[in-house]
C-alpha positions as CSV (number, residue, x, y, z in Angstrom):
1,M,-45.8,12.7,-29.7
2,T,-47.4,13.8,-32.8
3,V,-46.6,11.6,-35.8
4,H,-47.4,13.0,-39.2
5,A,-48.3,10.8,-42.1
6,S,-49.8,11.1,-45.5
7,Q,-53.4,8.9,-45.9
8,L,-53.5,5.6,-46.9
9,V,-55.1,4.6,-50.0
10,I,-57.0,1.5,-50.5
11,P,-58.3,0.8,-53.7
12,L,-62.3,0.7,-53.8
13,W,-62.5,-2.9,-54.4
14,A,-60.9,-3.7,-51.1
15,E,-63.0,-1.1,-49.5
16,L,-66.1,-2.9,-50.5
17,L,-64.7,-6.6,-49.7
18,A,-64.1,-5.3,-46.3
19,I,-67.5,-3.9,-46.0
20,A,-69.4,-6.4,-47.7
21,V,-67.9,-9.3,-45.0
22,G,-68.8,-7.4,-42.4
23,G,-72.2,-7.3,-44.0
24,V,-72.3,-10.7,-44.3
25,Q,-71.5,-11.1,-40.6
26,G,-73.6,-8.8,-39.6
27,A,-76.4,-11.0,-41.1
28,M,-75.0,-14.5,-39.9
29,F,-75.2,-13.3,-36.5
30,A,-78.8,-11.8,-36.8
31,A,-79.8,-15.5,-37.6
32,Q,-79.2,-16.1,-34.3
33,F,-81.9,-14.5,-33.0
34,R,-85.0,-15.4,-35.0
35,D,-87.0,-14.9,-32.1
36,R,-86.5,-11.5,-32.5
37,R,-88.3,-11.7,-36.3
38,L,-86.2,-9.3,-38.0
39,D,-87.7,-8.7,-41.8
40,L,-85.6,-7.6,-44.7
41,L,-84.9,-3.6,-43.5
42,G,-84.0,-5.0,-40.0
43,I,-81.1,-7.2,-41.6
44,A,-80.3,-4.3,-44.1
45,I,-79.7,-2.0,-41.3
46,I,-77.7,-4.4,-39.4
47,G,-75.5,-5.3,-42.4
48,I,-75.0,-1.6,-43.0
49,A,-73.8,-1.1,-39.2
50,T,-71.6,-4.2,-39.1
51,G,-69.7,-3.1,-42.3
52,T,-69.7,0.6,-42.2
53,G,-70.1,1.3,-38.2
54,G,-66.2,1.5,-37.6
55,G,-65.9,3.8,-40.7
56,L,-68.6,5.9,-39.2
57,I,-67.6,6.4,-35.7
58,R,-64.1,7.0,-37.2
59,D,-65.3,9.9,-39.2
60,L,-67.2,11.6,-36.6
61,L,-64.9,11.4,-34.0
62,L,-62.2,13.0,-36.5
63,N,-65.4,15.3,-37.5
64,Q,-65.2,14.5,-40.9
65,I,-67.8,13.6,-43.3
66,P,-68.4,9.8,-43.3
67,V,-66.6,8.1,-46.1
68,A,-69.6,5.7,-46.7
69,L,-71.6,8.9,-47.4
70,L,-69.4,9.7,-50.3
71,S,-70.4,7.1,-52.7
72,N,-73.4,5.0,-53.6
73,W,-71.4,1.8,-53.5
74,Y,-70.6,1.5,-49.8
75,L,-74.5,1.0,-48.5
76,L,-75.2,-0.7,-51.7
77,A,-72.6,-3.3,-51.4
78,A,-73.5,-3.7,-46.7
79,V,-77.0,-4.1,-47.6
80,A,-76.5,-6.7,-50.7
81,A,-73.8,-7.9,-48.5
82,A,-76.6,-8.7,-45.6
83,L,-79.4,-9.9,-47.5
84,L,-77.2,-12.8,-49.3
85,G,-75.6,-13.7,-45.8
86,M,-79.4,-13.8,-44.7
87,L,-80.0,-16.0,-48.0
88,L,-77.1,-18.2,-48.0
89,E,-76.6,-18.7,-44.5
90,R,-76.1,-22.2,-44.2
91,I,-73.3,-22.3,-47.3
92,F,-72.0,-19.3,-44.8
93,R,-71.7,-21.3,-42.2
94,R,-69.8,-24.4,-44.0
95,L,-67.1,-21.5,-44.9
96,S,-66.9,-20.2,-41.3
97,H,-62.9,-20.7,-41.7
98,V,-62.7,-18.5,-44.7
99,I,-65.0,-15.9,-43.4
100,T,-62.8,-15.7,-40.1
101,V,-59.7,-15.1,-42.6
102,L,-61.5,-12.5,-44.5
103,D,-62.7,-11.1,-41.3
104,A,-59.4,-10.9,-39.6
105,L,-57.9,-9.4,-42.9
106,T,-60.9,-6.6,-42.6
107,I,-59.9,-5.8,-39.5
108,G,-56.1,-5.1,-40.3
109,I,-57.3,-3.2,-43.6
110,F,-59.6,-0.6,-41.3
111,C,-57.3,-0.2,-38.7
112,A,-54.3,0.5,-40.9
113,I,-57.2,3.2,-42.8
114,G,-57.9,4.4,-39.6
115,T,-54.7,4.7,-37.8
116,T,-53.2,7.1,-40.7
117,K,-56.2,8.7,-41.4
118,A,-55.7,10.3,-37.7
119,L,-52.1,10.6,-37.9
120,T,-52.9,12.5,-41.0
121,L,-55.1,15.3,-39.2
122,G,-52.3,15.5,-36.8
123,I,-53.8,13.4,-34.0
124,P,-51.1,12.3,-31.6
125,A,-50.2,8.8,-31.6
126,V,-52.1,7.2,-28.4
127,P,-55.7,8.6,-29.3
128,A,-54.7,7.8,-33.2
129,M,-54.2,4.1,-32.2
130,F,-57.4,4.6,-30.5
131,V,-59.1,5.6,-33.2
132,G,-57.4,3.1,-35.6
133,A,-58.7,0.3,-33.3
134,I,-62.3,1.5,-33.0
135,S,-62.3,2.1,-36.7
136,A,-61.6,-2.2,-37.0
137,V,-64.3,-3.1,-34.6
138,G,-67.1,0.0,-34.6
139,G,-69.1,-2.2,-36.6
140,S,-69.5,-5.0,-33.8
141,I,-70.0,-2.5,-31.3
142,L,-73.3,-0.4,-33.7
143,R,-74.3,-4.3,-34.0
144,D,-74.6,-5.6,-30.6
145,M,-76.2,-1.9,-29.4
146,L,-79.0,-2.6,-32.5
147,L,-79.8,-5.7,-31.4
148,N,-80.0,-4.6,-27.4
149,L,-77.2,-7.0,-26.6
150,P,-74.2,-6.7,-24.3
151,I,-71.3,-5.5,-26.4
152,A,-69.2,-8.7,-27.2
153,L,-65.7,-7.3,-27.4
154,M,-65.9,-6.1,-23.8
155,H,-66.6,-9.4,-22.4
156,V,-64.3,-12.8,-22.4
157,G,-63.4,-13.8,-26.0
158,S,-60.7,-14.1,-28.5
159,L,-58.7,-10.6,-28.5
160,Y,-61.0,-8.9,-31.2
161,A,-59.9,-5.4,-30.2
162,I,-57.1,-6.3,-28.4
163,A,-55.3,-7.5,-32.6
164,A,-56.7,-4.0,-33.5
165,L,-54.7,-2.1,-30.7
166,V,-51.5,-4.2,-31.6
167,G,-52.0,-3.6,-35.1
168,S,-52.2,0.0,-34.6
169,G,-49.6,0.5,-32.5
170,T,-47.3,-1.7,-34.9
171,L,-47.9,1.5,-37.0
172,V,-47.6,4.2,-35.3
173,G,-44.4,3.1,-33.9
174,L,-43.2,2.2,-37.3
175,T,-44.0,5.3,-38.9
176,A,-42.2,7.0,-35.7
177,L,-39.3,5.4,-37.0
178,G,-38.9,6.4,-40.3
179,L,-40.6,3.6,-42.0
180,P,-42.2,4.3,-45.6
181,L,-46.2,4.6,-44.5
182,F,-47.5,1.9,-47.3
183,L,-44.5,-0.7,-45.7
184,A,-45.8,0.1,-42.1
185,A,-49.3,-0.2,-43.3
186,V,-48.8,-3.5,-44.3
187,I,-47.3,-4.5,-41.3
188,C,-49.9,-3.2,-39.3
189,V,-52.4,-5.4,-41.5
190,A,-50.4,-8.6,-41.0
191,V,-49.5,-8.1,-37.5
192,T,-53.5,-7.8,-36.7
193,F,-54.2,-10.4,-39.3
194,G,-51.9,-12.7,-37.1
195,V,-52.9,-11.8,-33.6
196,R,-56.6,-12.5,-34.6
197,I,-55.9,-15.6,-36.4
198,L,-53.4,-17.1,-33.4
199,A,-56.2,-15.7,-30.8
200,V,-58.9,-18.1,-32.6
201,L,-56.8,-20.8,-33.1
202,F,-55.6,-21.6,-29.6
203,R,-58.4,-19.3,-28.0
204,W,-56.7,-16.5,-26.6
205,S,-58.5,-14.3,-24.2
206,L,-57.9,-11.5,-21.5
207,P,-58.2,-12.3,-18.2
208,E,-61.6,-11.9,-16.5
209,Q,-62.3,-8.9,-14.1
210,R,-61.0,-10.1,-10.5
211,Q,-60.4,-9.0,-7.2
212,L,-57.8,-9.4,-4.6
213,Q,-59.2,-11.7,-2.1
214,R,-56.8,-11.0,0.3
215,I,-54.8,-7.9,0.4
216,P,-51.3,-8.8,2.2
217,R,-50.1,-6.9,5.4
218,I,-47.1,-5.0,5.6
219,P,-45.1,-6.2,8.9
220,R,-44.5,-3.6,11.6
221,L,-40.8,-2.3,12.1
222,K,-40.3,-2.9,16.0
223,R,-39.2,0.1,17.5
224,P,-35.7,-0.3,19.4
225,R,-35.9,0.6,23.3
226,L,-33.9,3.2,24.3
227,R,-31.9,2.0,27.3
228,G,-31.3,4.3,30.2
229,R,-27.8,5.1,31.7
């Protein structure tokens, strides 16, 4: 099924805010590994990867020029936010609840942008959902790769990627039903935000990998005996 839609337009300030939140989070995350002795350039690179990584992966998948390279402001916002997050780490730690809320909102915004961009280019519904989800969480993937860490979203956690998948699926479904794109995108952001916040509050997570310890045996049917005449 292919859903045709016009691309969602997000104000520049909203995109810069989302990238800045990612940059701050990248710096705060890197602060946990002081033994790595990252310098200012390292912090800036982590901020760029976390803030713009999702959009970068999205545009590479869609064979487009990365949006972050089409304006001076995206990279500058990511670097400035990362350095600010490094300098004011203690203050941002105290505002962790605010950062979590902004992060959940950021996931929803990037998810909506990625999904609608994929649909606009004629990508079918399921791959468009994947592109939307990777747009939302791609920054954390690049961050962990640069720090040589296991990719966090692949481990038991608070439904970071699942929230994006639910949101992108909602957008695709509502668009297929004929709902206006802007309204579908707003609902996508709200659903993604809600799932992410609820997962953090109630510590929801997917079950850890496991295998069947005992495979039930299928009882054999007894063959009826044929009596001779």
